[in-house]
N, C-alpha and C positions, 0 to 999 in steps of 0.2 A: 649377473648383469643388473645394472640399476635401472630405475624407473624411467619411463620416457616423458618427454616433454608434455605430451597430451595427458598422461596420467597425473602428473603434477598439476597441470592447468585444470583438469577436471576436479581434483581434490580441492584445489583453492577455490574455485567457483562454488563447489558444494558447500565447503566450509562458510564462505560468504553468505550464501543464501540461508544456511542454518542459523547463522548470527542474526541476520535481517529478520528472519521469521520469529526468532526468539525476542528480538527487541519489539517487534510489531505486537506481539503477545503482550508483552509487558506494558507498553503504552496504551493499548486497547484495555487491559484491565485497569490501569490508573484512570484512563478517560471515562470508563463506565462508572467507576467509584465517584469521580468528580461530578459526573451528571446526577447520580444517586443524591450526592451531598446537596447539590443545588435544588433538587426536587425536595428533599427533606426541609431546607432552609425556606422553601416557599410555604411548606406545610406549617412550619413554626410560625411564619407571618400571618398566615391565615388564622390559625388557632390564637394568636396574640390578638388579632383584630376581633375575634369572636369573644375572647375572654373580656376584652375591654367593653364590648357591646353588653355582655351579659352582666358585668360588674355595674355599668351605668344603669341598666334596667333594674338590677336588684336595689340600687341606691335610690333610684327615682321612685320605685314602687313603695318605698318607705317600710320595706320588710324590716322586721325587728330582729336583732341579734347581729352576730358577726357575720360579714359578707363572706368570709372565707368558709362558712359552714354550709353555704349553698352547694348543692350536689352538682349542679352544671358547672360551677366555677371549678370545684374540685377536680372534676372530670377533665376539664380543659387544661387544668395545671398538670395533671398526672400526664396527659397526652403531650403537652409541650416538654415535660422532663423526659419522656420515653424519646421523643424525637431528638433532643439534644444528646441523650446517650447513643443513639443511633448514628448520629453524625460524628460523635467522638470515635466511635468503633470504626466506622469507614475511613477517618482520617488516620487512625492507627494502622489499618490495612495498607493505606497508600504509603506510609512511612516504612512498613515492612518490605514492601515490594521494592521500594527505593534502597533500602538497606541490603537487600538480597542482591540487587544490581551493583552496588558499590562493593560488596564482598567479592562478587565475581570478577569485577574489574581489578580489585587489589590482589586477588590471588591468581589473576591471569598473567600475561606477559608484562616484564618490567618495562618502563619506559625507556626509549633510546634517546631521550633528550640529553643535550649535553649542557654543561654548566654555562651561564651566561657570561660572556666576555666582552672586551671591547669590539665594537663593530665599526667599520669604516664605511658602511654603505656599500661596498662593492662585494659582488657574489664570488665565491671560488668555484672552479671547475674542477673536473677530474685530475687535471695536471696541477691543481692547487695555485694556478695563477690568478690573481684577482681580475675580475672583470667589471669594469665600471657600468653602471645601469645606462641604458640608453634612454635619452630624453626624447619624448615624442613632441613633435612640433606640428602645429595644425597646417593643412595644406593651404597654399596661397589661393586666394579667390581671385580670378581674372575677370575684368570687365567684359561683358557681352559685346561681340563685334557689332559695328553699326554698319548699315548698308549705305 
């Protein structure tokens, strides 16, 4: 004996929930990474600002020698480089998640789309007779009755 309608319905709903849960997990991971990237970019901006201040202070103080030899400047530059590397790493993680998603889509069901042909603007029904689209007309407004 075959499966009942309710068993098929239950399986379809369960599969739908599983897909929705998986998609939610993927989008949450991407969203978290994007927030991390935003925070890292803010840190880069702050460190760039600090680097500018430090460079200005070293220059104005008349310190002899190369500005790039200043320990504070070197530290800020290294910090900024590390932040850029971390941003790049997180962007790669996002790309990998999206590639995984694309692989799953392409290995899944093939699309049921039909090749594009001429369309007349009419829809076809199960009996394949064209049905013209219904034009909606606005309701007529009537003037209020006077007493």
